[in-house]
VEXDREN-2710 file (C-alpha; in Angstrom, 1 decimal):
% VEXDREN-2710
k/r/px/py/pz
1/UNK/47.0/44.6/-77.9
2/UNK/47.7/43.0/-74.5
3/UNK/44.3/41.2/-74.6
4/UNK/45.1/39.7/-78.0
5/UNK/48.5/38.6/-76.8
6/UNK/47.1/36.8/-73.8
7/UNK/44.3/35.1/-75.8
8/UNK/46.7/34.1/-78.5
9/UNK/49.2/32.7/-76.0
10/UNK/46.5/30.6/-74.3
11/UNK/45.3/29.2/-77.7
12/UNK/48.8/28.6/-78.9
13/UNK/49.8/26.6/-75.8
14/UNK/46.6/24.7/-75.3
15/UNK/47.0/20.9/-75.3
16/UNK/44.4/20.5/-78.1
17/UNK/46.3/22.9/-80.4
18/UNK/48.8/20.4/-81.8
19/UNK/49.9/22.6/-84.7
20/UNK/50.8/25.5/-82.4
21/UNK/49.0/28.1/-84.7
22/UNK/46.6/30.8/-83.7
23/UNK/43.9/30.8/-86.3
24/UNK/42.1/34.1/-86.8
25/UNK/44.4/36.0/-84.5
26/UNK/47.3/38.0/-86.0
27/UNK/50.7/37.7/-84.4
28/UNK/51.2/40.6/-81.9
29/UNK/54.4/42.5/-82.4
30/UNK/55.0/45.1/-79.7
31/UNK/56.5/48.3/-81.1
32/UNK/59.8/49.9/-79.9
33/UNK/61.1/46.7/-78.3
34/UNK/63.7/45.8/-80.8
35/UNK/67.2/45.2/-79.3
36/UNK/66.0/46.3/-75.9
37/UNK/67.3/44.1/-73.1
38/UNK/64.8/42.9/-70.5
39/UNK/64.9/44.3/-67.0
40/UNK/66.1/41.7/-64.5
41/UNK/63.1/40.5/-62.4
42/UNK/64.8/41.3/-59.1
43/UNK/65.5/44.8/-60.1
44/UNK/62.0/45.3/-61.4
45/UNK/60.5/43.9/-58.2
46/UNK/62.6/46.4/-56.1
47/UNK/61.6/49.3/-58.4
48/UNK/57.9/48.5/-58.0
49/UNK/58.2/48.1/-54.2
50/UNK/60.1/51.4/-53.9
51/UNK/57.6/53.3/-56.1
52/UNK/54.5/51.9/-54.2
53/UNK/56.0/52.6/-50.7
54/UNK/58.0/55.8/-51.2
55/UNK/56.4/57.8/-54.0
56/UNK/53.3/59.8/-53.5
57/UNK/52.8/62.2/-56.5
58/UNK/50.8/65.4/-55.7
59/UNK/48.1/66.7/-58.0
60/UNK/48.4/70.4/-57.4
61/UNK/50.4/70.9/-60.6
62/UNK/48.1/68.9/-62.8
63/UNK/46.5/70.6/-65.7
64/UNK/42.9/70.6/-64.4
65/UNK/41.7/72.7/-67.3
66/UNK/42.8/70.1/-69.8
67/UNK/41.0/67.3/-67.9
68/UNK/37.8/69.4/-67.8
69/UNK/38.1/70.2/-71.5
70/UNK/38.5/66.6/-72.6
71/UNK/35.5/65.7/-70.4
72/UNK/33.4/68.4/-72.1
73/UNK/34.6/67.4/-75.6
74/UNK/33.8/63.7/-74.9
75/UNK/30.3/64.6/-73.6
76/UNK/29.6/66.6/-76.7
77/UNK/30.9/63.8/-79.0
78/UNK/28.9/61.2/-77.1
79/UNK/25.7/63.2/-77.5
80/UNK/26.3/64.0/-81.2
81/UNK/27.1/60.3/-82.1
82/UNK/24.7/58.5/-79.8
83/UNK/27.6/56.6/-78.4
84/UNK/28.2/55.1/-74.9
85/UNK/28.2/58.2/-72.7
86/UNK/31.2/59.4/-70.8
87/UNK/30.8/59.6/-67.0
88/UNK/32.6/61.2/-64.0
89/UNK/34.0/57.7/-63.3
90/UNK/36.1/57.9/-66.5
91/UNK/37.6/61.2/-65.3
92/UNK/38.4/59.7/-61.9
93/UNK/40.1/56.8/-63.6
94/UNK/42.1/59.2/-65.7
95/UNK/43.3/61.0/-62.6
96/UNK/44.4/57.7/-61.0
97/UNK/46.2/56.7/-64.2
98/UNK/48.0/60.1/-64.2
99/UNK/49.1/59.5/-60.6
100/UNK/50.3/56.0/-61.5
101/UNK/52.3/57.2/-64.5
102/UNK/54.0/59.8/-62.3
103/UNK/54.7/57.2/-59.6
104/UNK/56.2/54.9/-62.3
105/UNK/58.6/57.7/-63.1
106/UNK/59.3/58.4/-59.4
107/UNK/58.0/61.9/-59.6
108/UNK/56.8/64.1/-56.7
109/UNK/54.2/65.9/-58.8
110/UNK/51.8/64.9/-61.6
111/UNK/53.1/66.7/-64.7
112/UNK/51.5/67.4/-68.1
113/UNK/53.1/64.4/-69.6
114/UNK/51.4/62.2/-67.0
115/UNK/48.0/63.8/-67.8
116/UNK/48.5/63.4/-71.5
117/UNK/49.4/59.8/-71.2
118/UNK/46.4/59.1/-69.0
119/UNK/44.1/60.9/-71.5
120/UNK/45.5/58.8/-74.3
121/UNK/45.0/55.5/-72.4
122/UNK/41.5/56.4/-71.3
123/UNK/40.5/57.5/-74.8
124/UNK/41.9/54.4/-76.4
125/UNK/39.9/52.2/-74.0
126/UNK/36.7/54.3/-74.3
127/UNK/36.8/54.6/-78.1
128/UNK/37.4/50.8/-78.5
129/UNK/34.0/50.1/-76.7
130/UNK/32.1/52.1/-79.3
131/UNK/30.4/50.9/-82.5
132/UNK/32.7/50.9/-85.6
133/UNK/31.1/54.0/-87.2
134/UNK/31.4/55.9/-83.9
135/UNK/34.9/54.6/-83.3
136/UNK/36.1/56.1/-86.6
137/UNK/34.5/59.4/-85.9
138/UNK/36.0/59.7/-82.4
139/UNK/39.5/58.6/-83.5
140/UNK/39.5/61.5/-86.0
141/UNK/38.1/64.0/-83.5
142/UNK/40.6/63.1/-80.8
143/UNK/43.6/62.3/-83.0
144/UNK/45.8/64.9/-81.3
145/UNK/45.3/63.2/-77.9
146/UNK/45.7/59.7/-79.3
147/UNK/49.0/60.6/-81.0
148/UNK/50.7/61.5/-77.7
149/UNK/54.2/59.9/-77.3
150/UNK/53.7/57.7/-80.4
151/UNK/56.4/57.9/-83.1
152/UNK/55.4/58.2/-86.7
153/UNK/55.9/54.5/-87.5
154/UNK/53.6/53.5/-84.7
155/UNK/50.9/55.9/-85.9
156/UNK/51.3/54.7/-89.5
157/UNK/51.1/51.0/-88.4
158/UNK/47.9/51.7/-86.5
159/UNK/46.4/53.5/-89.5
160/UNK/47.5/50.6/-91.8
161/UNK/46.0/48.0/-89.5
162/UNK/42.7/49.9/-89.6
163/UNK/42.7/49.9/-93.4
164/UNK/43.5/46.1/-93.3
165/UNK/40.6/45.5/-90.9
166/UNK/38.2/47.4/-93.2
167/UNK/39.4/45.3/-96.2
168/UNK/39.0/42.1/-94.3
169/UNK/35.5/43.0/-93.2
170/UNK/34.6/43.8/-96.8
171/UNK/35.9/40.5/-98.1
172/UNK/34.1/38.5/-95.4
173/UNK/30.8/40.3/-96.1
174/UNK/31.1/39.9/-99.9
175/UNK/32.8/36.5/-100.3
176/UNK/32.2/34.8/-96.9
177/UNK/35.9/34.5/-96.2
178/UNK/39.1/36.5/-96.3
179/UNK/42.0/36.0/-98.7
180/UNK/45.5/35.0/-97.5
181/UNK/46.8/38.3/-98.9
182/UNK/45.4/41.7/-98.3
183/UNK/46.3/44.6/-100.7
184/UNK/45.8/48.2/-99.6
185/UNK/46.2/51.0/-102.2
186/UNK/49.1/53.1/-101.2
187/UNK/47.1/56.2/-101.8
188/UNK/44.7/55.3/-99.0
189/UNK/47.5/55.1/-96.5
190/UNK/49.1/58.3/-97.8
191/UNK/45.8/60.2/-97.5
192/UNK/45.3/59.0/-93.9
193/UNK/48.9/59.9/-93.1
194/UNK/48.5/63.5/-94.4
195/UNK/45.6/64.0/-92.0
196/UNK/48.1/63.6/-89.1
197/UNK/50.8/65.7/-90.9
198/UNK/53.0/62.7/-92.0
199/UNK/54.1/63.2/-95.6
200/UNK/57.0/60.9/-96.1
201/UNK/56.4/57.1/-95.6
202/UNK/59.8/55.9/-96.9
203/UNK/61.2/55.3/-93.4
204/UNK/58.1/53.4/-92.4
205/UNK/58.4/51.0/-95.4
206/UNK/62.0/50.3/-94.4
207/UNK/61.3/49.8/-90.7
208/UNK/61.5/46.6/-88.7
209/UNK/58.1/47.4/-87.4
210/UNK/56.6/47.4/-90.9
211/UNK/58.3/44.1/-91.9
212/UNK/57.7/42.3/-88.6
213/UNK/54.0/42.8/-89.0
214/UNK/54.2/40.9/-92.3
215/UNK/53.7/44.0/-94.6
216/UNK/55.5/44.7/-97.8
217/UNK/55.5/47.6/-100.2
218/UNK/55.1/47.2/-103.9
219/UNK/56.4/50.4/-105.3
220/UNK/55.5/49.5/-108.9
221/UNK/51.9/48.7/-108.3
222/UNK/51.6/51.3/-105.5
223/UNK/50.2/48.7/-103.0
224/UNK/50.9/47.8/-99.4
225/UNK/50.5/44.0/-99.0
226/UNK/50.0/41.9/-95.9
227/UNK/50.4/38.1/-95.8
228/UNK/48.4/36.1/-93.3
END
């Protein structure tokens, strides 16, 4: 998401881009930032300096069994799917991210929340480097880790964007181009949502997150529509 935002910003503000549009790149809308005031730069700077200089989270309370288990599961999945293999370096990075997350919260110890967030970040990065078929399989296998600290609307938006991407790829392969409007059968989204124990999508359809990503819900036709 951050990479798409940076690339889109460069294209949008490039001198040769007179129209100011970003062709081929969807507008990036960051979730859970509505009506949240920005942190003053001076306060943020002081916070970062304090955390770096004063906070040294200890690892002795970290759930080492969970780290070992995720490493073992990823190794098995990598061998089963023929994907890019997991290495010890991935685990070392995950431990450093857990420490960084604890430091960001000014904690003395690395807690389970820090480990879970590090696992989620590492998994998202690792899975995104895989082939599309492997990516889908891994996202399903490790869904419980990827869902950590995401609210239902964020999860549903992620699933919906996956369905849109599949539809766009299909249109490009069949017609050589994508249409300005993408229609997703509501049943496809509902079925995917049930796999992660979400059974009511009404709040999602009414959310700012849904609308700000240019989606609309046609209840009569039972379609979810996105305009490009």
